[in-house]
C-alpha positions in Angstrom: 252.7 -22.5 -14.1 254.2 -19.0 -14.0 251.7 -16.2 -14.2 251.6 -14.2 -17.5 253.5 -10.9 -17.5 250.4 -8.9 -18.4 248.4 -10.5 -15.6 251.2 -9.6 -13.1 251.3 -6.0 -14.5 247.6 -5.5 -14.1 247.5 -7.1 -10.6 250.3 -4.7 -9.6 248.5 -1.7 -11.0 245.3 -2.7 -9.3 247.2 -3.1 -5.9 249.0 0.2 -6.2 245.7 2.0 -7.1 244.2 0.6 -3.9 247.2 1.6 -1.8 247.4 5.1 -3.3 243.7 5.7 -2.8 243.9 4.7 0.8 247.0 6.8 1.3 245.3 9.8 -0.3 242.4 9.5 2.1 244.8 9.4 5.0 246.7 12.4 3.6 243.8 14.8 3.2 244.2 16.3 6.7 247.9 16.6 6.2 247.5 18.3 2.9 245.0 20.8 4.3 247.4 21.5 7.2 250.2 22.1 4.8 248.1 24.5 2.7 247.1 26.3 5.9 250.8 26.6 7.0 251.7 28.1 3.6 248.8 30.5 3.4 249.0 31.5 7.0 252.5 30.8 8.2 252.1 30.9 12.0 254.2 28.9 14.4 251.1 26.8 15.3 250.1 26.1 11.7 253.7 25.0 10.8 253.9 22.8 13.9 250.5 21.3 13.1 251.5 20.6 9.5 254.8 19.0 10.7 253.0 16.7 13.2 250.3 15.8 10.7 253.0 14.9 8.1 254.7 12.6 10.6 251.4 10.9 11.6 250.3 10.6 8.0 253.6 9.1 6.9 253.5 6.6 9.8 250.0 5.5 8.7 251.1 5.1 5.1 254.0 2.9 6.2 251.6 0.8 8.2 249.3 0.6 5.2 252.2 -0.6 3.0 253.3 -3.2 5.6 249.8 -4.6 6.1 248.9 -4.6 2.4 252.2 -5.9 0.8 253.6 -8.0 3.7 250.9 -9.2 6.1 248.1 -9.7 3.6 250.0 -12.0 1.3 251.3 -14.1 4.3 247.8 -14.6 5.5 246.1 -14.8 2.1 248.1 -17.6 0.4 250.5 -15.2 -1.2 247.9 -12.9 -2.5 247.0 -9.2 -2.3 243.6 -8.0 -3.5 245.0 -7.4 -7.0 246.5 -10.9 -7.1 243.3 -12.4 -5.8 241.3 -10.6 -8.5 243.6 -11.7 -11.2 243.9 -15.3 -9.8 247.7 -15.3 -9.2 249.8 -15.7 -6.1 253.3 -15.5 -4.8 255.0 -18.8 -3.7 258.5 -19.6 -2.7 260.7 -21.3 -5.4 260.4 -24.6 -3.4 256.6 -24.3 -3.8 255.9 -23.6 -0.1 253.7 -20.7 1.0 255.5 -17.3 1.6 256.2 -16.2 5.1 256.8 -12.7 6.5 260.6 -12.9 6.2 260.3 -13.9 2.5 257.8 -11.1 1.8 259.9 -8.6 3.7 262.9 -9.3 1.5 260.8 -9.4 -1.6 258.9 -6.1 -1.0 261.1 -4.0 1.2 264.6 -4.8 -0.1 263.8 -6.1 -3.6 261.1 -3.6 -4.6 260.9 -0.5 -2.3 264.6 0.0 -1.5 265.8 -0.7 -5.0 263.0 1.5 -6.4 264.0 4.4 -4.2 267.8 4.0 -4.8 267.2 3.8 -8.6 264.8 6.8 -8.5 262.1 4.6 -10.0 264.2 3.3 -13.0 264.1 -0.2 -11.6 260.3 -0.3 -12.1 260.8 0.1 -15.9 263.7 -2.3 -16.0 261.8 -4.9 -13.9 258.7 -4.6 -16.2 260.9 -5.1 -19.3 262.7 -8.1 -17.8 259.4 -9.6 -16.6 257.9 -9.2 -20.1 260.9 -10.9 -22.0 262.0 -13.6 -19.6 260.8 -17.1 -19.8 259.7 -17.4 -16.2 258.3 -13.8 -16.1 260.4 -13.1 -13.0 261.6 -9.8 -11.6 264.6 -8.8 -9.5 262.5 -8.9 -6.3 261.4 -12.4 -7.2 265.0 -13.5 -7.7 266.2 -11.8 -4.5 263.5 -13.5 -2.3 263.5 -16.8 -4.2 259.8 -16.4 -5.1 257.7 -16.8 -8.1 254.3 -15.6 -9.1 252.1 -18.4 -10.4 248.5 -18.9 -11.5 246.1 -20.1 -8.8 245.1 -23.7 -9.6 
């Protein structure tokens, strides 16, 4: 049975809150280095801020990959938010998701489209999910997945 739209929405908000909180923790050093480079613009401070930004960005990409790609593959199509709200992602044929499926779903269907549309796709996908019979989004359609209740 397809998961209800409101359940999907809350699970997504829960997941993004976790990812943003962890990203913020990893970003503190980089933010402090940036402030130092602005208030005391020496060559060393600017270089430190630049290196910290690259390292922090790399960690955030790793966090995204682990949380949205690796975790669902190893946790029966669930993230922490989906587990909490008792829903999971499966392929349309009912089989468990694999890394390739999650990569297409999250990187191409959600992240890339979100960046290219400057975030407008998030609003459009939420609306489509709310009014469609199967409560599917573009990234579900692109990856041939569906979000269903855990039985």
